[in-house]
N, C-alpha and C positions, 0 to 999 in steps of 0.2 A: 978508179972511179970514186966518187966521195961517199960520203957514211949515208947509209942505205937509209932511205924518208920510209916512214910510215904506210904512205899511200903512194902506189907509183902508176899510173897508166900502162895499161895493156892491151896491146894492138894485135888486133887480128887479121894477117895479110893471108891472099892465097897461097903463093908460095915465093913472094917477094921481101919478106924480113930481112935478110941480109942485105939488098940491093936499097931498099927504102933507107935501112940505118945508116948507109954508107953517103946516101944522097942527103939527109936530114945533116947530118955532122958534117956535111962538108959547105951546109949554106948558114949554120949557127956558130956561133965563137963560142969558145969555151965548153967545147964539146968532143964527144970521143966514144968510140964503142971498148965496149969490155967483155965479157965474158959471153961463151957462146954454147947451148946444151944441143946434142943431136939426138933423133930417133934412133930407137935400138928395135929388135924383133917385137919385143910385146906392144901388144896393145893394135898390130899392123890393122887387125880387122876391124879395129875401130876409127884411130885415125887414116890409116890408106897411104900413109909414107916410107919411101925406102929408108931401110935400117941405116944410119950414118948421114944422112941428108938432116942439115939444120933446121932444129926445133924453135930455140928462141933465141934472140940477139938482145942484149943488155945494150944501153947505150944512155949519153947524156948531152943534152940539150942546154947550153945557158946554165949547167949547173943540175937542171932537173933529170932526174932520173927518170928512164919510160923503157919498157921491155914489145919485144915484134915478136909474135908468133905466127909460123907458118903453117896454117892449119886448116889450110883448102878453101873450095868456095865456099863456103858455108855462109859466111854471115860477110854485109857488107858494111861500111864505115856509112854514116848520116851526119848530118849537123847538128843532130840533137845534141851532141858533143863535140864540141870543136876544142883548139886551143887558142888561147888569147896572150898575144905577145905585145909586151910596153916597147915603143920603140924610142930612143933617145932624140933621134933626128928625125926630119921629114926624107931626108936620104937614106935612113935606116929603113924607114917604112915603105919606101920606093923600092928599095933593093930587093929586100927581101920579098915583097907582094911580086915583083917581078919573076924571080925564079921560083915561087912556090907555084905559080900561076901558068907558068909552060908546062904545056901538056895537059893542065888542068881545066877551071871551069869557076869564072867570079861570081859570087853569090850578091855581093855588094861591090860596085864599082869604089877603085881607089878616089878619094875627094874628101874635100871639106861637107862634114855635116852639122846640123845644130851640136851635137854633144862632143865632136871633134873637130879640127881645122885638119886632121889628117886621117882617114881610116878606110880598111876595106877589107871585105870579106871574102878568101878565096879558098876552094879544093882542091887541092893537088892532083898529080895525075893518076895516086894510087886511091885517091878517095876520100883525104884525111882532110878535112877544114881547119883553117887559121884565122881568124882575127887579130889585124896588127893596125895598132892604132900609137899615134904618138901620145906619149906622156910616159914616164919615169914610175918604176913601182921595182921595190927590190927583189921580187921573186918576179924576175923576166918574164916566165912561159906560167900561166897556169891554167886547167881544166874548165872548160864554160859549159854551164848545162842547161839545154833550153828547153822551158817544158811547154809542148803543144799536146793538141788532140786532148785524150782524153786524161791528160798529166797538167792540162791547162788551169789555173786556177791553185795550184800545189805547191807552186813555189817556196814562197815564204814557208808553209807547213814543212817542206823537205829540208828547208835550210836550218829551221829549226829542228828539227829532228836528228838532224846530221851532228849538229853542234852540241846534241846532248847526248850523243854515244861518244865521240871521241873526246879525251882528255884535251888540252891547253888548245880550246876550241872557242870561238867567237864570232859574233855576227858585227860587221864591221860598220856595213852602209847597204840600207835598202832605199831606192829612187823609186817612185812609184808612177804608173801611170795616172795622167791627168783625165782621164775618160774622151780625151778627141779621137785617138784612133784605134786604141786600146782600153777595154774594162776599167772603169777606175779603180783605183786602189791596189791593182795588179802589179807584180814587179816588172819593172821597164829595167832593171839593172841593181844586181846585188853584188857586195862583197864577201866573203867569209871564209874563216882558217879552220880547218880540221888539223888535231895535232902539229900546229905551226905552220902548214902549207896552206898559200891559197887557190880558194877556187871563187868562180863567178857565176851566176847564173842569169835568167830573165823567162820570161813568158810570154807566149804571144798567142790570141784567138784565131787567128788566120789559119786556113785551111793549110796542111802542111802534109805531104805525103810520107811522112817518117814520123820515130820515134826514137826513142832507147831500144838499144839491141844490145847484143853480146859481143860485135864487134870491136866494142870500148869497153875495157872493165874497169875496175880500179883494184888492185891489188892490194890487200891489207898485211904488210909484214907483222907477225908475232915468233915471239921468241918461247912461249909455253904455251901447251896443253889450253891453260886457263884462257888465254887470251883469243885463242883461238875459238873455246866455246862460248865468250863473251860475246866475241864480234858474230859470231854464227847466230846465236842466238837474237840478236839485238836488229839483226839485218836481214835475214829470212824471212822471208813471206809469202813464198812460192814454192812449197816442197816439188812442185814438177819440174823446178829448175836446178834444184840441186843436184850436182855431180863434181867430183874430181876434185873438191875446193869452191868451186863456183857457186852462184847464189841468186836470186834477185829482188831487190828492196822492194816495199809496198809502191814504189813510184815506177819500176821495171827497170832500174838504174840496176848493171851487172857488179856483181865486188867478188873477188878473188879472197879467200880467208886462206894464207899459205904458212906456214909456219916456215923458220928460217934451214933447220934443220934437211928441209925438202931439198934446196939447193947443194947443200953440203953432200947428202946422201946421193944424188942424180951425178955430180960431178964425178965419182971415184972413179977411177982408171978401170976398178975390175967391172968387165961387163956382165958378169954372173949377178952380182951384187944390185948392180944397178936395174937390172932387168926384175930382178926380185921386186925391187921397192916399185919399179912403174906399175908391174901387175896388180902389188898389193892396192896402190893409189888409184887404178881405173876401177877397182870393185868399190870407192870409197864414199859416200857425199861428202859431210864434214871430215875433214882428215884428222888420222887418229895419230900423232907424234909416237907411240909407244909401239904399235901396229906397225907401223912405218920403218922402225927401229930393227923391231923382231923379222921384219921381211928380209932388211941389210944382211942381219946375221943368218937368215937361212932359217928361222924358228916361225914365219907368221904362216897360219893355214886359214883356209875361208870357204 
């Protein structure tokens, strides 16, 4: 796998994480499956998964890292967060669109639009949404946030907030609606970077039966407790949503603030140690590196 990204899309599946990872890595180039974690006995009353079954799968598509989780039928993907794929040729657009649409649903037909000579928006057989467009970008795949419902009108505010939180960030481009189909001045299309990674956004005043939810969260990798504390304090806006490193921001977008040590501790072949770490983690809201290490060594009590 490539160097760890600061922000990694985290996808919540029922029980198809490994199957989906194999499907996506077979479609996209420069792709591969990385490490897996498995459920233990600890926390079964919460997650309900069989010990030994796959919990998470790391995979890369076009060099961009993703994590898939088998979390049960709790959350379902919505088009509020999709993945925008920049394609070099029409043939590439058509091929990817066809493979992703197989068994799924077409949200916007593959055709010419005023903004592109070749574009399509599709929901794949797992419910994950993809936008495919002719046009080359250095980062082939980028998360795309759609602000609708109560979040409509907040896209630019959110973009400027996110770019203020993460280092090495900037607003690259904002194109605004002219008032013909959407309220004038609202965001028709925006590109911004967070710690060097591309993100995109738009907003729509039309009626949509969805918004942001936990099915897609953005996992922020942290080296130190200071970083964990910083991102947690900046992003968390809903105390009721805080659990096991997860939070929701003021716009309803879900994030996970996770120290790198978690992966290290949970990958230990000593199951007694990993069970202790998982037990401690499940009792936390914001993750505490020192407490997780104490649990690993058998010294954590709560």
